[in-house]
C-alpha positions as CSV (number, residue, x, y, z in Angstrom):
1,X,28.7,5.7,9.6
2,X,29.2,3.9,6.3
3,X,26.6,4.3,3.6
4,X,24.2,1.4,3.4
5,X,24.7,-1.1,0.6
6,X,21.0,-1.0,-0.3
7,X,18.9,2.0,0.6
8,X,15.3,3.0,0.2
9,X,15.1,6.8,0.6
10,X,11.7,7.9,1.8
11,X,10.7,11.5,1.0
12,X,8.4,12.6,3.8
13,X,7.8,16.0,2.3
14,X,6.4,14.4,-0.9
15,X,4.3,12.1,1.3
16,X,2.8,15.0,3.1
17,X,2.2,16.9,-0.1
18,X,0.4,13.8,-1.6
19,X,-1.9,13.6,1.5
20,X,-2.7,17.3,1.2
21,X,-3.5,16.9,-2.5
22,X,-5.7,13.8,-1.8
23,X,-7.6,15.6,1.0
24,X,-8.3,18.4,-1.4
25,X,-10.0,15.8,-3.7
26,X,-12.5,15.1,-1.0
27,X,-12.8,18.4,1.0
28,X,-15.9,17.4,2.9
29,X,-14.6,14.0,4.0
30,X,-12.1,12.9,6.6
31,X,-8.9,11.3,5.4
32,X,-7.8,7.8,6.4
33,X,-4.2,6.9,5.5
34,X,-3.7,3.2,5.0
35,X,-0.4,2.0,6.5
36,X,-0.9,-1.8,6.2
37,X,1.8,-4.1,5.0
38,X,4.5,-2.0,6.6
39,X,3.0,1.1,4.9
40,X,3.3,-0.5,1.4
41,X,7.0,-1.2,2.1
42,X,7.8,2.3,3.3
43,X,7.9,1.6,7.0
44,X,4.7,1.6,9.0
45,X,5.6,3.5,12.1
46,X,7.4,6.4,10.5
47,X,4.8,6.8,7.8
48,X,2.0,6.7,10.4
49,X,3.6,9.5,12.3
50,X,4.1,11.5,9.1
51,X,0.5,10.9,8.1
52,X,-0.7,12.2,11.4
53,X,1.6,15.2,11.1
54,X,0.2,15.9,7.6
55,X,-3.4,16.0,9.1
56,X,-4.7,12.5,8.5
57,X,-7.5,12.1,11.0
58,X,-7.5,8.3,10.7
59,X,-5.1,5.5,10.1
60,X,-5.9,2.1,8.6
61,X,-4.2,-1.2,9.3
62,X,-5.3,-4.5,7.9
63,X,-4.7,-6.7,10.9
64,X,-5.1,-6.5,14.6
65,X,-1.3,-7.1,15.0
66,X,-0.5,-4.1,12.8
67,X,-2.9,-1.9,14.8
68,X,-1.4,-3.0,18.1
69,X,2.1,-2.3,16.8
70,X,1.0,1.3,16.0
71,X,-0.4,1.7,19.5
72,X,2.8,0.3,21.0
73,X,4.7,2.9,19.0
74,X,2.7,5.6,20.6
75,X,-0.1,6.3,18.1
76,X,-3.3,7.4,19.9
77,X,-5.6,8.7,17.1
78,X,-8.5,7.1,15.4
79,X,-7.4,3.7,14.0
80,X,-9.3,1.0,12.1
81,X,-8.4,-2.5,11.3
82,X,-10.4,-5.0,9.2
83,X,-8.9,-8.4,8.5
84,X,-9.0,-11.0,11.2
85,X,-9.1,-14.8,11.3
86,X,-10.7,-16.7,14.1
87,X,-8.8,-16.4,17.3
88,X,-7.6,-12.8,16.6
89,X,-6.6,-10.8,19.7
90,X,-9.7,-8.6,19.7
91,X,-9.4,-8.1,23.5
92,X,-6.1,-6.3,23.1
93,X,-7.4,-4.3,20.2
94,X,-10.5,-3.2,22.2
95,X,-8.4,-2.3,25.2
96,X,-6.1,-0.2,23.0
97,X,-9.1,1.7,21.5
98,X,-8.7,0.2,18.1
99,X,-11.9,0.1,16.0
100,X,-12.4,-3.3,14.6
101,X,-14.5,-4.6,11.7
102,X,-17.2,-7.2,11.7
103,X,-17.8,-8.8,8.4
104,X,-20.2,-11.5,9.6
105,X,-22.4,-12.4,12.6
106,X,-19.9,-15.0,13.7
107,X,-17.1,-12.3,13.7
108,X,-19.3,-9.9,15.6
109,X,-19.9,-12.6,18.2
110,X,-16.2,-13.2,18.6
111,X,-15.6,-9.5,19.1
112,X,-18.4,-9.3,21.7
113,X,-16.9,-12.3,23.5
114,X,-13.5,-10.7,23.7
115,X,-13.9,-9.0,27.0
116,X,-16.0,-6.7,29.2
117,X,-15.1,-3.5,27.5
118,X,-17.6,-2.1,25.0
119,X,-15.9,-2.4,21.6
120,X,-16.1,0.1,18.8
121,X,-17.1,-1.9,15.7
122,X,-17.5,-0.9,12.1
123,X,-19.7,-3.2,9.9
124,X,-18.4,-4.2,6.5
125,X,-20.8,-4.9,3.7
126,X,-19.8,-6.7,0.5
127,X,-21.1,-4.5,-2.3
128,X,-19.7,-6.6,-5.2
129,X,-16.0,-7.2,-4.6
130,X,-17.0,-10.7,-3.3
131,X,-14.1,-10.7,-0.9
132,X,-14.6,-9.8,2.7
133,X,-17.9,-8.4,4.1
134,X,-21.5,-9.5,4.4
135,X,-24.0,-9.4,1.6
136,X,-27.7,-10.1,1.0
137,X,-29.4,-12.0,3.8
138,X,-26.1,-12.2,5.7
139,X,-25.9,-8.3,5.8
140,X,-29.5,-8.3,7.1
141,X,-28.5,-10.7,9.9
142,X,-25.3,-8.8,10.7
143,X,-27.3,-5.5,11.0
144,X,-29.9,-7.1,13.2
145,X,-27.3,-8.7,15.5
146,X,-25.4,-5.4,15.7
147,X,-28.5,-3.4,16.5
148,X,-29.5,-5.8,19.2
149,X,-26.0,-5.7,20.8
150,X,-25.9,-1.9,20.6
151,X,-29.4,-1.6,22.2
152,X,-28.1,-3.9,25.0
153,X,-25.1,-1.6,25.5
154,X,-22.6,-4.3,24.4
155,X,-21.2,-2.6,21.4
156,X,-20.8,0.8,19.8
157,X,-21.3,0.7,16.0
158,X,-19.1,3.5,14.7
159,X,-19.2,2.9,10.9
160,X,-20.5,1.1,7.8
161,X,-18.1,0.6,5.0
162,X,-17.2,-1.3,1.8
163,X,-14.6,-1.5,-0.9
164,X,-14.6,-0.9,-4.7
165,X,-13.5,-3.6,-7.1
166,X,-13.0,-1.5,-10.2
167,X,-12.6,2.1,-9.1
168,X,-9.3,2.3,-11.0
169,X,-11.4,2.0,-14.1
170,X,-13.7,5.0,-13.5
171,X,-16.1,4.1,-16.3
172,X,-16.6,0.5,-15.3
173,X,-20.3,-0.2,-14.6
174,X,-19.5,-2.1,-11.4
175,X,-18.7,1.3,-9.7
176,X,-22.3,2.6,-10.1
177,X,-23.7,-0.8,-9.0
178,X,-21.5,-1.0,-5.9
179,X,-22.3,2.6,-4.8
180,X,-26.0,1.8,-5.1
181,X,-25.7,-1.3,-3.1
182,X,-23.7,0.6,-0.4
183,X,-26.4,3.3,-0.1
184,X,-29.1,0.6,0.2
185,X,-27.0,-1.2,2.9
186,X,-26.7,2.0,4.9
187,X,-30.4,2.6,4.6
188,X,-31.1,-0.9,5.8
189,X,-28.9,-0.3,8.9
190,X,-30.8,2.9,9.6
191,X,-34.1,1.1,9.2
192,X,-32.9,-1.5,11.8
193,X,-32.3,1.3,14.3
194,X,-28.6,1.7,13.9
195,X,-26.8,5.0,13.4
196,X,-24.5,4.3,10.5
197,X,-21.7,6.3,12.0
198,X,-18.9,7.0,9.5
199,X,-19.8,5.8,6.0
200,X,-16.9,5.1,3.7
201,X,-16.5,3.4,0.4
202,X,-13.7,5.2,-1.5
203,X,-10.2,3.8,-1.9
204,X,-7.4,5.8,-3.6
205,X,-8.9,5.5,-7.1
206,X,-12.3,6.6,-6.1
207,X,-10.9,9.4,-4.0
208,X,-9.2,10.7,-7.2
209,X,-12.1,10.1,-9.6
210,X,-15.5,9.6,-7.9
211,X,-16.8,12.4,-5.7
212,X,-20.2,10.8,-5.3
213,X,-18.6,8.0,-3.3
214,X,-16.6,10.1,-0.9
215,X,-19.3,10.0,1.9
216,X,-17.8,10.8,5.4
217,X,-14.3,9.4,4.9
218,X,-12.0,8.4,2.1
219,X,-9.3,5.7,2.5
220,X,-6.1,6.5,0.6
221,X,-3.5,3.8,0.2
222,X,-1.2,3.5,-2.8
223,X,-1.9,7.1,-4.0
224,X,-0.5,8.4,-0.7
225,X,2.8,6.9,-1.6
226,X,2.7,8.6,-5.0
227,X,1.9,5.6,-7.2
228,X,-1.1,5.6,-9.5
229,X,-3.8,3.0,-8.6
230,X,-3.5,1.9,-12.2
231,X,-0.9,3.0,-14.8
232,X,-3.6,3.8,-17.3
233,X,-5.5,6.0,-14.9
234,X,-5.4,9.8,-15.4
235,X,-6.4,12.6,-13.1
236,X,-5.4,16.2,-12.5
237,X,-4.1,15.6,-9.0
238,X,-0.3,15.8,-8.8
239,X,1.2,13.0,-6.8
240,X,4.9,12.3,-6.3
241,X,6.4,8.8,-5.7
242,X,7.8,8.8,-2.2
243,X,10.4,6.0,-2.4
244,X,13.8,6.0,-4.2
245,X,15.5,2.6,-4.2
246,X,19.2,2.5,-4.8
247,X,22.3,0.3,-4.2
248,X,26.0,0.7,-4.6
249,X,27.7,-1.4,-7.3
250,X,29.6,-4.3,-5.6
251,X,31.8,-4.9,-8.6
252,X,32.5,-3.5,-12.1
253,X,34.2,-5.7,-14.7
254,X,34.8,-5.8,-18.4
255,X,33.8,-8.9,-20.4
256,X,34.3,-9.9,-24.0
257,X,31.7,-10.5,-26.7
258,X,30.1,-13.9,-26.5
259,X,30.4,-14.2,-22.7
260,X,27.3,-15.6,-21.0
261,X,26.0,-13.8,-17.9
262,X,24.3,-15.1,-14.8
263,X,22.5,-18.5,-14.3
264,X,21.6,-20.3,-17.4
265,X,23.5,-17.9,-19.6
266,X,20.1,-16.5,-20.7
267,X,21.9,-13.3,-21.7
268,X,25.1,-13.2,-23.8
269,X,27.2,-10.2,-24.5
270,X,26.9,-9.1,-28.2
271,X,30.0,-7.0,-27.9
272,X,32.8,-6.2,-25.5
273,X,31.0,-4.5,-22.6
274,X,31.2,-3.4,-18.9
275,X,29.0,-5.1,-16.3
276,X,28.0,-3.7,-12.9
277,X,27.0,-6.0,-10.1
278,X,24.0,-4.7,-8.1
279,X,23.9,-6.4,-4.6
280,X,20.1,-7.0,-4.6
281,X,18.1,-10.0,-5.6
282,X,14.9,-11.9,-5.1
283,X,15.8,-12.2,-1.4
284,X,15.4,-8.5,-1.2
285,X,12.1,-8.4,-3.2
286,X,13.5,-8.0,-6.7
287,X,11.4,-10.1,-9.1
288,X,13.1,-12.8,-11.1
289,X,10.6,-11.9,-13.9
290,X,12.5,-8.6,-14.3
291,X,15.5,-10.5,-15.6
292,X,16.9,-9.0,-18.8
293,X,13.9,-6.6,-18.8
294,X,14.2,-3.9,-16.1
295,X,16.6,-1.0,-16.0
296,X,18.5,1.0,-13.4
297,X,20.2,4.3,-13.6
298,X,24.0,4.6,-13.2
299,X,25.8,7.9,-13.7
300,X,22.7,9.6,-15.1
301,X,22.1,6.9,-17.8
302,X,19.9,3.9,-17.9
303,X,21.4,0.4,-17.9
304,X,19.5,-2.8,-18.6
305,X,19.5,-5.9,-16.4
306,X,21.6,-8.5,-18.0
307,X,20.6,-12.1,-17.4
308,X,18.8,-13.7,-14.5
309,X,18.1,-12.0,-11.2
310,X,19.7,-14.1,-8.4
311,X,18.9,-14.4,-4.7
312,X,21.0,-11.5,-3.7
313,X,22.5,-9.9,-6.8
314,X,21.9,-9.1,-10.4
315,X,24.0,-7.7,-13.2
316,X,23.5,-4.6,-15.4
317,X,25.0,-3.9,-18.8
318,X,26.9,-0.6,-18.6
319,X,28.3,-0.6,-22.2
320,X,31.4,1.5,-22.6
321,X,30.6,4.2,-20.0
322,X,33.0,4.8,-17.2
323,X,32.0,3.2,-13.9
324,X,33.6,2.2,-10.6
325,X,32.8,-0.1,-7.7
326,X,30.7,1.9,-5.3
327,X,28.9,3.9,-7.9
328,X,25.2,4.3,-7.1
329,X,22.6,2.3,-9.2
330,X,19.1,3.8,-8.8
331,X,16.5,1.1,-9.4
332,X,13.6,3.4,-9.2
333,X,12.5,6.8,-7.9
334,X,10.1,9.6,-8.8
335,X,11.4,9.7,-12.4
336,X,12.2,13.4,-12.3
337,X,15.9,12.9,-13.3
338,X,15.3,10.2,-15.8
339,X,15.6,7.2,-13.5
340,X,13.1,4.4,-13.8
341,X,10.0,4.4,-11.6
342,X,8.3,1.7,-9.6
343,X,5.7,1.6,-12.5
344,X,8.5,0.9,-14.9
345,X,9.7,-2.0,-12.8
346,X,6.2,-3.3,-12.5
347,X,5.8,-3.3,-16.3
348,X,9.2,-5.1,-16.7
349,X,8.2,-7.7,-14.0
350,X,4.7,-8.3,-15.3
351,X,3.1,-7.1,-12.0
352,X,1.7,-4.0,-10.4
353,X,3.6,-1.2,-8.7
354,X,2.0,-2.0,-5.4
355,X,3.9,-5.2,-5.3
356,X,7.2,-3.7,-6.4
357,X,7.4,-1.4,-3.3
358,X,5.6,-3.6,-0.8
359,X,7.7,-6.7,-1.3
360,X,11.0,-5.0,-0.5
361,X,12.7,-6.5,2.4
362,X,15.9,-8.4,3.2
363,X,18.8,-6.1,3.6
364,X,17.2,-2.8,2.5
365,X,17.8,0.1,4.9
366,X,15.1,2.8,4.9
367,X,16.2,6.4,5.3
368,X,13.7,9.2,6.0
369,X,14.2,12.7,4.7
370,X,12.1,15.8,5.2
371,X,9.0,16.0,7.3
372,X,8.7,18.0,10.6
């Protein structure tokens, strides 16, 4: 079988080691591995299976559709989803033993109306992110409605949870404030006659840096894939990037000084040089903003992007080094051999590493190595 033109190599051993290290950060808490958005671009079903094999008690998916895809692929363990617009297929989720989230009384009513089965529902409180979840009087109303439904045998409330806004800045005062609001919200649920079930607040950053917020379960997303929640964040836990993205050069050519390269001639050769053509572009998730800024590795050396990134190709400046059509250009990887990392590409693109790995698509073939 010929080698793929564009390949994302996924190291399942590194993934498992990351999950083990993250679990050790919160030894008294269960681990939920987030596999939303196609497991941050790594492939949802293979990464879900690897997470279970590594001991992750729970999986997390954003949408009902993602959760149902996991069930269709054979996953049967504890599974939570949390983002649903009106009309979501709660009936199928309930039938598949997916735990769903209610962020308002209206959403709880929709879940209860989905069918005769008794749904497992977790309640989400907005503690200060001001995104999804109920807060203030709306939380009081949601708790009261859930308590009444549970007393009537119509629902099983299995958890109370929220999400940090600034955990990747451990000293930010919002973290203390949100944790305090969360504790008060749980207390309010208990006072209303609800067993809070599984309490969880921590994302990757809080798992790494805030033991007081670990509660019963921690949700690890980007850190599980070996990427720091924020490039300025430091912690003793060793994590290894799981994905290596590479492509084979489609063409190598020599150009003369003064030649313009790619659309708009935004880059001009200052000397005679060799160019390599990488068969990836914004159609595959490579940011146009990385034009003339990002680097790849070819033959063990870095080479800079020359000119504008196009829909399905971009050019790199190889200088005078020997190169041939078919040579491998590594866009990013763990960085252990001097190759750029996803964080390097994020910095060059003016974005975050989450986006660099998650937006990959198009013609990229994922190859999985290691694991059991």
